[in-house]
CHARMM internal coordinates of N, CA and C (Angstrom, degrees):
IC EDIT
DIST 1 N 1 CA 1.4078
DIST 1 CA 1 C 1.5606
ANGL 1 N 1 CA 1 C 107.83
DIST 1 C 2 N 1.3947
ANGL 1 CA 1 C 2 N 116.70
DIHE 1 N 1 CA 1 C 2 N 145.46
DIST 2 N 2 CA 1.3971
ANGL 1 C 2 N 2 CA 120.79
DIHE 1 CA 1 C 2 N 2 CA 174.47
DIST 2 CA 2 C 1.5476
ANGL 2 N 2 CA 2 C 106.47
DIHE 1 C 2 N 2 CA 2 C -154.76
DIST 2 C 3 N 1.3152
ANGL 2 CA 2 C 3 N 117.02
DIHE 2 N 2 CA 2 C 3 N -176.83
DIST 3 N 3 CA 1.4113
ANGL 2 C 3 N 3 CA 122.39
DIHE 2 CA 2 C 3 N 3 CA -177.73
DIST 3 CA 3 C 1.5331
ANGL 3 N 3 CA 3 C 106.80
DIHE 2 C 3 N 3 CA 3 C -130.24
DIST 3 C 4 N 1.2988
ANGL 3 CA 3 C 4 N 116.67
DIHE 3 N 3 CA 3 C 4 N 130.90
DIST 4 N 4 CA 1.4424
ANGL 3 C 4 N 4 CA 121.57
DIHE 3 CA 3 C 4 N 4 CA 170.20
DIST 4 CA 4 C 1.5611
ANGL 4 N 4 CA 4 C 108.82
DIHE 3 C 4 N 4 CA 4 C -93.07
DIST 4 C 5 N 1.3050
ANGL 4 CA 4 C 5 N 113.62
DIHE 4 N 4 CA 4 C 5 N 121.65
DIST 5 N 5 CA 1.5537
ANGL 4 C 5 N 5 CA 120.28
DIHE 4 CA 4 C 5 N 5 CA -174.60
DIST 5 CA 5 C 1.5620
ANGL 5 N 5 CA 5 C 107.74
DIHE 4 C 5 N 5 CA 5 C -109.59
DIST 5 C 6 N 1.2908
ANGL 5 CA 5 C 6 N 114.00
DIHE 5 N 5 CA 5 C 6 N 140.06
DIST 6 N 6 CA 1.4381
ANGL 5 C 6 N 6 CA 123.63
DIHE 5 CA 5 C 6 N 6 CA 172.09
DIST 6 CA 6 C 1.4849
ANGL 6 N 6 CA 6 C 108.76
DIHE 5 C 6 N 6 CA 6 C -118.30
DIST 6 C 7 N 1.3245
ANGL 6 CA 6 C 7 N 120.77
DIHE 6 N 6 CA 6 C 7 N 121.14
DIST 7 N 7 CA 1.4432
ANGL 6 C 7 N 7 CA 125.55
DIHE 6 CA 6 C 7 N 7 CA -173.28
DIST 7 CA 7 C 1.5003
ANGL 7 N 7 CA 7 C 107.85
DIHE 6 C 7 N 7 CA 7 C -127.73
DIST 7 C 8 N 1.3312
ANGL 7 CA 7 C 8 N 116.71
DIHE 7 N 7 CA 7 C 8 N 122.10
DIST 8 N 8 CA 1.5384
ANGL 7 C 8 N 8 CA 121.42
DIHE 7 CA 7 C 8 N 8 CA 169.70
DIST 8 CA 8 C 1.5019
ANGL 8 N 8 CA 8 C 103.99
DIHE 7 C 8 N 8 CA 8 C -76.34
DIST 8 C 9 N 1.3429
ANGL 8 CA 8 C 9 N 118.95
DIHE 8 N 8 CA 8 C 9 N 118.62
DIST 9 N 9 CA 1.4767
ANGL 8 C 9 N 9 CA 119.76
DIHE 8 CA 8 C 9 N 9 CA -175.76
DIST 9 CA 9 C 1.5410
ANGL 9 N 9 CA 9 C 114.13
DIHE 8 C 9 N 9 CA 9 C -63.38
DIST 9 C 10 N 1.3189
ANGL 9 CA 9 C 10 N 118.09
DIHE 9 N 9 CA 9 C 10 N -14.16
DIST 10 N 10 CA 1.4430
ANGL 9 C 10 N 10 CA 121.98
DIHE 9 CA 9 C 10 N 10 CA -179.88
DIST 10 CA 10 C 1.5113
ANGL 10 N 10 CA 10 C 115.78
DIHE 9 C 10 N 10 CA 10 C -100.96
DIST 10 C 11 N 1.3707
ANGL 10 CA 10 C 11 N 116.84
DIHE 10 N 10 CA 10 C 11 N 3.54
DIST 11 N 11 CA 1.4395
ANGL 10 C 11 N 11 CA 120.21
DIHE 10 CA 10 C 11 N 11 CA -172.37
DIST 11 CA 11 C 1.5253
ANGL 11 N 11 CA 11 C 107.76
DIHE 10 C 11 N 11 CA 11 C -130.46
DIST 11 C 12 N 1.3059
ANGL 11 CA 11 C 12 N 116.35
DIHE 11 N 11 CA 11 C 12 N 165.31
DIST 12 N 12 CA 1.5413
ANGL 11 C 12 N 12 CA 125.43
DIHE 11 CA 11 C 12 N 12 CA 174.10
DIST 12 CA 12 C 1.5149
ANGL 12 N 12 CA 12 C 106.18
DIHE 11 C 12 N 12 CA 12 C -89.59
DIST 12 C 13 N 1.3317
ANGL 12 CA 12 C 13 N 113.94
DIHE 12 N 12 CA 12 C 13 N 140.58
DIST 13 N 13 CA 1.5073
ANGL 12 C 13 N 13 CA 121.47
DIHE 12 CA 12 C 13 N 13 CA 172.05
DIST 13 CA 13 C 1.5218
ANGL 13 N 13 CA 13 C 110.03
DIHE 12 C 13 N 13 CA 13 C 92.09
DIST 13 C 14 N 1.3638
ANGL 13 CA 13 C 14 N 114.28
DIHE 13 N 13 CA 13 C 14 N 175.11
DIST 14 N 14 CA 1.4679
ANGL 13 C 14 N 14 CA 120.57
DIHE 13 CA 13 C 14 N 14 CA -177.19
DIST 14 CA 14 C 1.5687
ANGL 14 N 14 CA 14 C 107.35
DIHE 13 C 14 N 14 CA 14 C -156.56
DIST 14 C 15 N 1.3332
ANGL 14 CA 14 C 15 N 109.14
DIHE 14 N 14 CA 14 C 15 N 172.46
DIST 15 N 15 CA 1.5023
ANGL 14 C 15 N 15 CA 120.45
DIHE 14 CA 14 C 15 N 15 CA 174.63
DIST 15 CA 15 C 1.5219
ANGL 15 N 15 CA 15 C 105.70
DIHE 14 C 15 N 15 CA 15 C -107.53
DIST 15 C 16 N 1.3206
ANGL 15 CA 15 C 16 N 120.09
DIHE 15 N 15 CA 15 C 16 N 134.66
DIST 16 N 16 CA 1.4082
ANGL 15 C 16 N 16 CA 124.18
DIHE 15 CA 15 C 16 N 16 CA -177.72
DIST 16 CA 16 C 1.5432
ANGL 16 N 16 CA 16 C 114.16
DIHE 15 C 16 N 16 CA 16 C -126.43
DIST 16 C 17 N 1.2467
ANGL 16 CA 16 C 17 N 119.52
DIHE 16 N 16 CA 16 C 17 N 135.39
DIST 17 N 17 CA 1.4552
ANGL 16 C 17 N 17 CA 125.13
DIHE 16 CA 16 C 17 N 17 CA 174.39
DIST 17 CA 17 C 1.4492
ANGL 17 N 17 CA 17 C 111.64
DIHE 16 C 17 N 17 CA 17 C -121.32
DIST 17 C 18 N 1.3490
ANGL 17 CA 17 C 18 N 118.52
DIHE 17 N 17 CA 17 C 18 N 126.15
DIST 18 N 18 CA 1.5421
ANGL 17 C 18 N 18 CA 123.16
DIHE 17 CA 17 C 18 N 18 CA 177.40
DIST 18 CA 18 C 1.5003
ANGL 18 N 18 CA 18 C 104.15
DIHE 17 C 18 N 18 CA 18 C -79.08
DIST 18 C 19 N 1.3601
ANGL 18 CA 18 C 19 N 117.32
DIHE 18 N 18 CA 18 C 19 N 128.19
DIST 19 N 19 CA 1.4038
ANGL 18 C 19 N 19 CA 121.35
DIHE 18 CA 18 C 19 N 19 CA -179.17
DIST 19 CA 19 C 1.5646
ANGL 19 N 19 CA 19 C 108.54
DIHE 18 C 19 N 19 CA 19 C -152.02
DIST 19 C 20 N 1.3513
ANGL 19 CA 19 C 20 N 116.55
DIHE 19 N 19 CA 19 C 20 N -164.97
DIST 20 N 20 CA 1.4286
ANGL 19 C 20 N 20 CA 121.26
DIHE 19 CA 19 C 20 N 20 CA 178.85
DIST 20 CA 20 C 1.4904
ANGL 20 N 20 CA 20 C 107.47
DIHE 19 C 20 N 20 CA 20 C -128.28
DIST 20 C 21 N 1.3293
ANGL 20 CA 20 C 21 N 117.72
DIHE 20 N 20 CA 20 C 21 N 156.09
DIST 21 N 21 CA 1.4464
ANGL 20 C 21 N 21 CA 124.25
DIHE 20 CA 20 C 21 N 21 CA 178.06
DIST 21 CA 21 C 1.5829
ANGL 21 N 21 CA 21 C 106.87
DIHE 20 C 21 N 21 CA 21 C -69.73
DIST 21 C 22 N 1.3206
ANGL 21 CA 21 C 22 N 114.09
DIHE 21 N 21 CA 21 C 22 N 155.86
DIST 22 N 22 CA 1.4208
ANGL 21 C 22 N 22 CA 116.48
DIHE 21 CA 21 C 22 N 22 CA 173.61
DIST 22 CA 22 C 1.5600
ANGL 22 N 22 CA 22 C 110.07
DIHE 21 C 22 N 22 CA 22 C 145.88
DIST 22 C 23 N 1.3216
ANGL 22 CA 22 C 23 N 114.99
DIHE 22 N 22 CA 22 C 23 N -179.41
DIST 23 N 23 CA 1.4874
ANGL 22 C 23 N 23 CA 122.09
DIHE 22 CA 22 C 23 N 23 CA -176.77
DIST 23 CA 23 C 1.5244
ANGL 23 N 23 CA 23 C 108.19
DIHE 22 C 23 N 23 CA 23 C -64.19
DIST 23 C 24 N 1.3398
ANGL 23 CA 23 C 24 N 119.17
DIHE 23 N 23 CA 23 C 24 N -39.40
DIST 24 N 24 CA 1.4671
ANGL 23 C 24 N 24 CA 120.39
DIHE 23 CA 23 C 24 N 24 CA 177.97
DIST 24 CA 24 C 1.4971
ANGL 24 N 24 CA 24 C 113.21
DIHE 23 C 24 N 24 CA 24 C -57.12
DIST 24 C 25 N 1.3113
ANGL 24 CA 24 C 25 N 117.23
DIHE 24 N 24 CA 24 C 25 N -34.96
DIST 25 N 25 CA 1.5062
ANGL 24 C 25 N 25 CA 118.50
DIHE 24 CA 24 C 25 N 25 CA 179.84
DIST 25 CA 25 C 1.4677
ANGL 25 N 25 CA 25 C 110.55
DIHE 24 C 25 N 25 CA 25 C -72.94
DIST 25 C 26 N 1.2931
ANGL 25 CA 25 C 26 N 116.45
DIHE 25 N 25 CA 25 C 26 N -42.50
DIST 26 N 26 CA 1.4582
ANGL 25 C 26 N 26 CA 120.44
DIHE 25 CA 25 C 26 N 26 CA 179.33
DIST 26 CA 26 C 1.5197
ANGL 26 N 26 CA 26 C 112.99
DIHE 25 C 26 N 26 CA 26 C -62.58
DIST 26 C 27 N 1.3426
ANGL 26 CA 26 C 27 N 115.62
DIHE 26 N 26 CA 26 C 27 N -39.64
DIST 27 N 27 CA 1.4347
ANGL 26 C 27 N 27 CA 118.57
DIHE 26 CA 26 C 27 N 27 CA 176.65
DIST 27 CA 27 C 1.5510
ANGL 27 N 27 CA 27 C 114.09
DIHE 26 C 27 N 27 CA 27 C -69.79
DIST 27 C 28 N 1.2876
ANGL 27 CA 27 C 28 N 117.44
DIHE 27 N 27 CA 27 C 28 N -37.45
DIST 28 N 28 CA 1.4697
ANGL 27 C 28 N 28 CA 126.26
DIHE 27 CA 27 C 28 N 28 CA 175.45
DIST 28 CA 28 C 1.5108
ANGL 28 N 28 CA 28 C 109.12
DIHE 27 C 28 N 28 CA 28 C -63.42
DIST 28 C 29 N 1.3335
ANGL 28 CA 28 C 29 N 120.95
DIHE 28 N 28 CA 28 C 29 N -43.67
DIST 29 N 29 CA 1.4288
ANGL 28 C 29 N 29 CA 125.16
DIHE 28 CA 28 C 29 N 29 CA 177.40
DIST 29 CA 29 C 1.5114
ANGL 29 N 29 CA 29 C 111.06
DIHE 28 C 29 N 29 CA 29 C -63.68
DIST 29 C 30 N 1.3307
ANGL 29 CA 29 C 30 N 117.69
DIHE 29 N 29 CA 29 C 30 N -47.33
DIST 30 N 30 CA 1.4361
ANGL 29 C 30 N 30 CA 122.81
DIHE 29 CA 29 C 30 N 30 CA 175.93
DIST 30 CA 30 C 1.5515
ANGL 30 N 30 CA 30 C 114.97
DIHE 29 C 30 N 30 CA 30 C -56.75
DIST 30 C 31 N 1.3645
ANGL 30 CA 30 C 31 N 113.25
DIHE 30 N 30 CA 30 C 31 N -41.23
DIST 31 N 31 CA 1.4712
ANGL 30 C 31 N 31 CA 119.43
DIHE 30 CA 30 C 31 N 31 CA -177.21
DIST 31 CA 31 C 1.5560
ANGL 31 N 31 CA 31 C 110.61
DIHE 30 C 31 N 31 CA 31 C -65.32
DIST 31 C 32 N 1.3532
ANGL 31 CA 31 C 32 N 113.66
DIHE 31 N 31 CA 31 C 32 N -37.57
DIST 32 N 32 CA 1.5154
ANGL 31 C 32 N 32 CA 118.74
DIHE 31 CA 31 C 32 N 32 CA 178.95
DIST 32 CA 32 C 1.5779
ANGL 32 N 32 CA 32 C 107.58
DIHE 31 C 32 N 32 CA 32 C -73.40
DIST 32 C 33 N 1.3001
ANGL 32 CA 32 C 33 N 120.55
DIHE 32 N 32 CA 32 C 33 N -39.56
DIST 33 N 33 CA 1.4480
ANGL 32 C 33 N 33 CA 121.61
DIHE 32 CA 32 C 33 N 33 CA 178.81
DIST 33 CA 33 C 1.5229
ANGL 33 N 33 CA 33 C 112.58
DIHE 32 C 33 N 33 CA 33 C -62.15
DIST 33 C 34 N 1.3145
ANGL 33 CA 33 C 34 N 116.58
DIHE 33 N 33 CA 33 C 34 N -34.41
DIST 34 N 34 CA 1.4835
ANGL 33 C 34 N 34 CA 117.65
DIHE 33 CA 33 C 34 N 34 CA 175.12
DIST 34 CA 34 C 1.4850
ANGL 34 N 34 CA 34 C 112.20
DIHE 33 C 34 N 34 CA 34 C -67.37
DIST 34 C 35 N 1.3334
ANGL 34 CA 34 C 35 N 118.66
DIHE 34 N 34 CA 34 C 35 N -28.55
DIST 35 N 35 CA 1.4755
ANGL 34 C 35 N 35 CA 118.94
DIHE 34 CA 34 C 35 N 35 CA 178.49
DIST 35 CA 35 C 1.5439
ANGL 35 N 35 CA 35 C 112.66
DIHE 34 C 35 N 35 CA 35 C -83.15
DIST 35 C 36 N 1.3083
ANGL 35 CA 35 C 36 N 116.97
DIHE 35 N 35 CA 35 C 36 N -33.48
DIST 36 N 36 CA 1.4880
ANGL 35 C 36 N 36 CA 116.98
DIHE 35 CA 35 C 36 N 36 CA -172.61
DIST 36 CA 36 C 1.5588
ANGL 36 N 36 CA 36 C 113.66
DIHE 35 C 36 N 36 CA 36 C -108.62
DIST 36 C 37 N 1.3332
ANGL 36 CA 36 C 37 N 117.05
DIHE 36 N 36 CA 36 C 37 N -10.97
DIST 37 N 37 CA 1.4479
ANGL 36 C 37 N 37 CA 118.98
DIHE 36 CA 36 C 37 N 37 CA -177.46
DIST 37 CA 37 C 1.5606
ANGL 37 N 37 CA 37 C 112.09
DIHE 36 C 37 N 37 CA 37 C 83.53
DIST 37 C 38 N 1.3080
ANGL 37 CA 37 C 38 N 115.46
DIHE 37 N 37 CA 37 C 38 N -169.69
DIST 38 N 38 CA 1.4162
ANGL 37 C 38 N 38 CA 118.88
DIHE 37 CA 37 C 38 N 38 CA -176.53
DIST 38 CA 38 C 1.6075
ANGL 38 N 38 CA 38 C 118.36
DIHE 37 C 38 N 38 CA 38 C -119.55
DIST 38 C 39 N 1.3343
ANGL 38 CA 38 C 39 N 112.28
DIHE 38 N 38 CA 38 C 39 N 2.62
DIST 39 N 39 CA 1.4057
ANGL 38 C 39 N 39 CA 116.37
DIHE 38 CA 38 C 39 N 39 CA -170.79
DIST 39 CA 39 C 1.4680
ANGL 39 N 39 CA 39 C 116.68
DIHE 38 C 39 N 39 CA 39 C -90.64
DIST 39 C 40 N 1.3208
ANGL 39 CA 39 C 40 N 119.45
DIHE 39 N 39 CA 39 C 40 N -42.75
DIST 40 N 40 CA 1.4599
ANGL 39 C 40 N 40 CA 123.13
DIHE 39 CA 39 C 40 N 40 CA -172.52
DIST 40 CA 40 C 1.5345
ANGL 40 N 40 CA 40 C 115.52
DIHE 39 C 40 N 40 CA 40 C -97.05
DIST 40 C 41 N 1.3454
ANGL 40 CA 40 C 41 N 116.31
DIHE 40 N 40 CA 40 C 41 N -34.37
DIST 41 N 41 CA 1.4659
ANGL 40 C 41 N 41 CA 123.39
DIHE 40 CA 40 C 41 N 41 CA -176.04
DIST 41 CA 41 C 1.4543
ANGL 41 N 41 CA 41 C 109.21
DIHE 40 C 41 N 41 CA 41 C -109.47
DIST 41 C 42 N 1.3608
ANGL 41 CA 41 C 42 N 117.52
DIHE 41 N 41 CA 41 C 42 N 126.15
DIST 42 N 42 CA 1.4062
ANGL 41 C 42 N 42 CA 124.76
DIHE 41 CA 41 C 42 N 42 CA 176.07
DIST 42 CA 42 C 1.5362
ANGL 42 N 42 CA 42 C 110.01
DIHE 41 C 42 N 42 CA 42 C -98.56
DIST 42 C 43 N 1.3660
ANGL 42 CA 42 C 43 N 115.88
DIHE 42 N 42 CA 42 C 43 N 123.93
DIST 43 N 43 CA 1.4610
ANGL 42 C 43 N 43 CA 118.84
DIHE 42 CA 42 C 43 N 43 CA 176.36
DIST 43 CA 43 C 1.5554
ANGL 43 N 43 CA 43 C 108.08
DIHE 42 C 43 N 43 CA 43 C -106.14
DIST 43 C 44 N 1.3095
ANGL 43 CA 43 C 44 N 119.05
DIHE 43 N 43 CA 43 C 44 N 125.59
DIST 44 N 44 CA 1.4446
ANGL 43 C 44 N 44 CA 125.20
DIHE 43 CA 43 C 44 N 44 CA -173.31
DIST 44 CA 44 C 1.5196
ANGL 44 N 44 CA 44 C 107.96
DIHE 43 C 44 N 44 CA 44 C -139.14
DIST 44 C 45 N 1.3438
ANGL 44 CA 44 C 45 N 114.12
DIHE 44 N 44 CA 44 C 45 N 141.75
DIST 45 N 45 CA 1.3939
ANGL 44 C 45 N 45 CA 121.76
DIHE 44 CA 44 C 45 N 45 CA 173.18
DIST 45 CA 45 C 1.4943
ANGL 45 N 45 CA 45 C 109.00
DIHE 44 C 45 N 45 CA 45 C -103.65
DIST 45 C 46 N 1.3878
ANGL 45 CA 45 C 46 N 116.15
DIHE 45 N 45 CA 45 C 46 N 130.09
DIST 46 N 46 CA 1.4298
ANGL 45 C 46 N 46 CA 120.72
DIHE 45 CA 45 C 46 N 46 CA -178.10
DIST 46 CA 46 C 1.5165
ANGL 46 N 46 CA 46 C 109.29
DIHE 45 C 46 N 46 CA 46 C -132.18
DIST 46 C 47 N 1.3880
ANGL 46 CA 46 C 47 N 114.73
DIHE 46 N 46 CA 46 C 47 N 161.38
DIST 47 N 47 CA 1.4349
ANGL 46 C 47 N 47 CA 118.76
DIHE 46 CA 46 C 47 N 47 CA -175.99
DIST 47 CA 47 C 1.5756
ANGL 47 N 47 CA 47 C 115.68
DIHE 46 C 47 N 47 CA 47 C -83.50
DIST 47 C 48 N 1.3601
ANGL 47 CA 47 C 48 N 111.76
DIHE 47 N 47 CA 47 C 48 N -38.07
DIST 48 N 48 CA 1.4233
ANGL 47 C 48 N 48 CA 117.01
DIHE 47 CA 47 C 48 N 48 CA 179.15
DIST 48 CA 48 C 1.5081
ANGL 48 N 48 CA 48 C 109.21
DIHE 47 C 48 N 48 CA 48 C -155.07
DIST 48 C 49 N 1.2924
ANGL 48 CA 48 C 49 N 116.45
DIHE 48 N 48 CA 48 C 49 N 131.17
DIST 49 N 49 CA 1.5099
ANGL 48 C 49 N 49 CA 121.45
DIHE 48 CA 48 C 49 N 49 CA -177.50
DIST 49 CA 49 C 1.5199
ANGL 49 N 49 CA 49 C 111.52
DIHE 48 C 49 N 49 CA 49 C -57.26
DIST 49 C 50 N 1.3228
ANGL 49 CA 49 C 50 N 120.17
DIHE 49 N 49 CA 49 C 50 N -36.30
DIST 50 N 50 CA 1.5070
ANGL 49 C 50 N 50 CA 119.98
DIHE 49 CA 49 C 50 N 50 CA -172.93
DIST 50 CA 50 C 1.5258
ANGL 50 N 50 CA 50 C 110.88
DIHE 49 C 50 N 50 CA 50 C -64.87
DIST 50 C 51 N 1.3664
ANGL 50 CA 50 C 51 N 116.32
DIHE 50 N 50 CA 50 C 51 N -18.34
DIST 51 N 51 CA 1.4476
ANGL 50 C 51 N 51 CA 118.83
DIHE 50 CA 50 C 51 N 51 CA 179.51
DIST 51 CA 51 C 1.5543
ANGL 51 N 51 CA 51 C 113.74
DIHE 50 C 51 N 51 CA 51 C -87.90
DIST 51 C 52 N 1.2777
ANGL 51 CA 51 C 52 N 116.48
DIHE 51 N 51 CA 51 C 52 N -7.10
DIST 52 N 52 CA 1.4420
ANGL 51 C 52 N 52 CA 119.08
DIHE 51 CA 51 C 52 N 52 CA 179.98
DIST 52 CA 52 C 1.4704
ANGL 52 N 52 CA 52 C 114.14
DIHE 51 C 52 N 52 CA 52 C -126.33
DIST 52 C 53 N 1.2960
ANGL 52 CA 52 C 53 N 114.78
DIHE 52 N 52 CA 52 C 53 N 77.24
DIST 53 N 53 CA 1.4462
ANGL 52 C 53 N 53 CA 123.80
DIHE 52 CA 52 C 53 N 53 CA -179.43
DIST 53 CA 53 C 1.5041
ANGL 53 N 53 CA 53 C 114.51
DIHE 52 C 53 N 53 CA 53 C -58.72
DIST 53 C 54 N 1.3586
ANGL 53 CA 53 C 54 N 115.40
DIHE 53 N 53 CA 53 C 54 N -28.41
DIST 54 N 54 CA 1.4544
ANGL 53 C 54 N 54 CA 121.58
DIHE 53 CA 53 C 54 N 54 CA -174.02
DIST 54 CA 54 C 1.5771
ANGL 54 N 54 CA 54 C 111.19
DIHE 53 C 54 N 54 CA 54 C -62.17
DIST 54 C 55 N 1.3329
ANGL 54 CA 54 C 55 N 117.79
DIHE 54 N 54 CA 54 C 55 N -19.59
DIST 55 N 55 CA 1.3886
ANGL 54 C 55 N 55 CA 122.04
DIHE 54 CA 54 C 55 N 55 CA -177.28
DIST 55 CA 55 C 1.5753
ANGL 55 N 55 CA 55 C 112.85
DIHE 54 C 55 N 55 CA 55 C -95.11
DIST 55 C 56 N 1.2790
ANGL 55 CA 55 C 56 N 118.47
DIHE 55 N 55 CA 55 C 56 N -7.82
DIST 56 N 56 CA 1.4994
ANGL 55 C 56 N 56 CA 123.53
DIHE 55 CA 55 C 56 N 56 CA -173.86
DIST 56 CA 56 C 1.5313
ANGL 56 N 56 CA 56 C 108.61
DIHE 55 C 56 N 56 CA 56 C -68.04
DIST 56 C 57 N 1.2997
ANGL 56 CA 56 C 57 N 117.27
DIHE 56 N 56 CA 56 C 57 N 150.04
DIST 57 N 57 CA 1.4403
ANGL 56 C 57 N 57 CA 127.32
DIHE 56 CA 56 C 57 N 57 CA -2.32
DIST 57 CA 57 C 1.5131
ANGL 57 N 57 CA 57 C 111.25
DIHE 56 C 57 N 57 CA 57 C -82.41
DIST 57 C 58 N 1.3231
ANGL 57 CA 57 C 58 N 111.78
DIHE 57 N 57 CA 57 C 58 N 147.08
DIST 58 N 58 CA 1.4947
ANGL 57 C 58 N 58 CA 120.02
DIHE 57 CA 57 C 58 N 58 CA 178.76
DIST 58 CA 58 C 1.4566
ANGL 58 N 58 CA 58 C 110.79
DIHE 57 C 58 N 58 CA 58 C -85.56
DIST 58 C 59 N 1.3012
ANGL 58 CA 58 C 59 N 121.24
DIHE 58 N 58 CA 58 C 59 N 138.86
DIST 59 N 59 CA 1.4633
ANGL 58 C 59 N 59 CA 125.37
DIHE 58 CA 58 C 59 N 59 CA 169.98
DIST 59 CA 59 C 1.5691
ANGL 59 N 59 CA 59 C 102.01
DIHE 58 C 59 N 59 CA 59 C -116.11
DIST 59 C 60 N 1.3740
ANGL 59 CA 59 C 60 N 112.94
DIHE 59 N 59 CA 59 C 60 N 108.78
DIST 60 N 60 CA 1.4256
ANGL 59 C 60 N 60 CA 119.59
DIHE 59 CA 59 C 60 N 60 CA -177.52
DIST 60 CA 60 C 1.5209
ANGL 60 N 60 CA 60 C 111.26
DIHE 59 C 60 N 60 CA 60 C -88.69
DIST 60 C 61 N 1.3445
ANGL 60 CA 60 C 61 N 114.68
DIHE 60 N 60 CA 60 C 61 N 134.69
DIST 61 N 61 CA 1.4548
ANGL 60 C 61 N 61 CA 119.72
DIHE 60 CA 60 C 61 N 61 CA 179.44
DIST 61 CA 61 C 1.6038
ANGL 61 N 61 CA 61 C 106.95
DIHE 60 C 61 N 61 CA 61 C -117.72
DIST 61 C 62 N 1.2854
ANGL 61 CA 61 C 62 N 117.05
DIHE 61 N 61 CA 61 C 62 N 160.57
DIST 62 N 62 CA 1.4567
ANGL 61 C 62 N 62 CA 120.02
DIHE 61 CA 61 C 62 N 62 CA -175.52
DIST 62 CA 62 C 1.5273
ANGL 62 N 62 CA 62 C 115.52
DIHE 61 C 62 N 62 CA 62 C -98.02
DIST 62 C 63 N 1.3424
ANGL 62 CA 62 C 63 N 119.00
DIHE 62 N 62 CA 62 C 63 N -21.52
DIST 63 N 63 CA 1.4012
ANGL 62 C 63 N 63 CA 118.30
DIHE 62 CA 62 C 63 N 63 CA -172.48
DIST 63 CA 63 C 1.4862
ANGL 63 N 63 CA 63 C 111.43
DIHE 62 C 63 N 63 CA 63 C -130.67
DIST 63 C 64 N 1.3347
ANGL 63 CA 63 C 64 N 118.72
DIHE 63 N 63 CA 63 C 64 N 156.30
DIST 64 N 64 CA 1.4786
ANGL 63 C 64 N 64 CA 120.39
DIHE 63 CA 63 C 64 N 64 CA 173.45
DIST 64 CA 64 C 1.5411
ANGL 64 N 64 CA 64 C 112.24
DIHE 63 C 64 N 64 CA 64 C -58.93
DIST 64 C 65 N 1.3127
ANGL 64 CA 64 C 65 N 115.50
DIHE 64 N 64 CA 64 C 65 N -37.24
DIST 65 N 65 CA 1.4705
ANGL 64 C 65 N 65 CA 118.20
DIHE 64 CA 64 C 65 N 65 CA 179.46
DIST 65 CA 65 C 1.5047
ANGL 65 N 65 CA 65 C 112.44
DIHE 64 C 65 N 65 CA 65 C -60.72
DIST 65 C 66 N 1.3455
ANGL 65 CA 65 C 66 N 115.19
DIHE 65 N 65 CA 65 C 66 N -44.53
DIST 66 N 66 CA 1.4107
ANGL 65 C 66 N 66 CA 125.16
DIHE 65 CA 65 C 66 N 66 CA 179.89
DIST 66 CA 66 C 1.5238
ANGL 66 N 66 CA 66 C 109.33
DIHE 65 C 66 N 66 CA 66 C -62.91
DIST 66 C 67 N 1.2883
ANGL 66 CA 66 C 67 N 117.05
DIHE 66 N 66 CA 66 C 67 N -45.42
DIST 67 N 67 CA 1.4634
ANGL 66 C 67 N 67 CA 123.77
DIHE 66 CA 66 C 67 N 67 CA 179.86
DIST 67 CA 67 C 1.5363
ANGL 67 N 67 CA 67 C 110.65
DIHE 66 C 67 N 67 CA 67 C -62.03
DIST 67 C 68 N 1.3634
ANGL 67 CA 67 C 68 N 117.82
DIHE 67 N 67 CA 67 C 68 N -45.51
DIST 68 N 68 CA 1.4164
ANGL 67 C 68 N 68 CA 121.18
DIHE 67 CA 67 C 68 N 68 CA -177.92
DIST 68 CA 68 C 1.5001
ANGL 68 N 68 CA 68 C 110.37
DIHE 67 C 68 N 68 CA 68 C -68.71
DIST 68 C 69 N 1.2833
ANGL 68 CA 68 C 69 N 119.13
DIHE 68 N 68 CA 68 C 69 N -39.30
DIST 69 N 69 CA 1.4979
ANGL 68 C 69 N 69 CA 122.48
DIHE 68 CA 68 C 69 N 69 CA 176.39
DIST 69 CA 69 C 1.5152
ANGL 69 N 69 CA 69 C 109.18
DIHE 68 C 69 N 69 CA 69 C -60.36
DIST 69 C 70 N 1.2932
ANGL 69 CA 69 C 70 N 119.04
DIHE 69 N 69 CA 69 C 70 N -45.04
DIST 70 N 70 CA 1.4266
ANGL 69 C 70 N 70 CA 125.28
DIHE 69 CA 69 C 70 N 70 CA -175.78
DIST 70 CA 70 C 1.5704
ANGL 70 N 70 CA 70 C 109.37
DIHE 69 C 70 N 70 CA 70 C -61.58
DIST 70 C 71 N 1.3935
ANGL 70 CA 70 C 71 N 112.15
DIHE 70 N 70 CA 70 C 71 N -48.10
DIST 71 N 71 CA 1.4845
ANGL 70 C 71 N 71 CA 119.32
DIHE 70 CA 70 C 71 N 71 CA -177.09
DIST 71 CA 71 C 1.4907
ANGL 71 N 71 CA 71 C 111.28
DIHE 70 C 71 N 71 CA 71 C -64.15
DIST 71 C 72 N 1.3639
ANGL 71 CA 71 C 72 N 115.55
DIHE 71 N 71 CA 71 C 72 N -44.75
DIST 72 N 72 CA 1.5038
ANGL 71 C 72 N 72 CA 118.30
DIHE 71 CA 71 C 72 N 72 CA -178.84
DIST 72 CA 72 C 1.5352
ANGL 72 N 72 CA 72 C 111.59
DIHE 71 C 72 N 72 CA 72 C -63.70
DIST 72 C 73 N 1.2712
ANGL 72 CA 72 C 73 N 117.10
DIHE 72 N 72 CA 72 C 73 N -32.15
DIST 73 N 73 CA 1.4718
ANGL 72 C 73 N 73 CA 121.22
DIHE 72 CA 72 C 73 N 73 CA 178.72
DIST 73 CA 73 C 1.5401
ANGL 73 N 73 CA 73 C 113.75
DIHE 72 C 73 N 73 CA 73 C -83.76
DIST 73 C 74 N 1.3052
ANGL 73 CA 73 C 74 N 120.76
DIHE 73 N 73 CA 73 C 74 N -0.59
DIST 74 N 74 CA 1.4647
ANGL 73 C 74 N 74 CA 121.82
DIHE 73 CA 73 C 74 N 74 CA -179.39
DIST 74 CA 74 C 1.5313
ANGL 74 N 74 CA 74 C 110.87
DIHE 73 C 74 N 74 CA 74 C -67.25
END
COOR INIT
IC SEED 1 N 1 CA 1 C
IC BUILD
């Protein structure tokens, strides 16, 4: 298990999706990066939110669709 984090570099907080490592995660991450670019939004995979206070507060979402929608609207 891991968390995919989307962080706007100019704002406080992030969006987080609980997921698993693997090819599907890599492909999902790349598809989002194609839509949003690489400059403003940082996509990071972390093991546990409590270890990464710099991304707080976390806004957890339940689905890939919800995550993608939240990231695109950042």
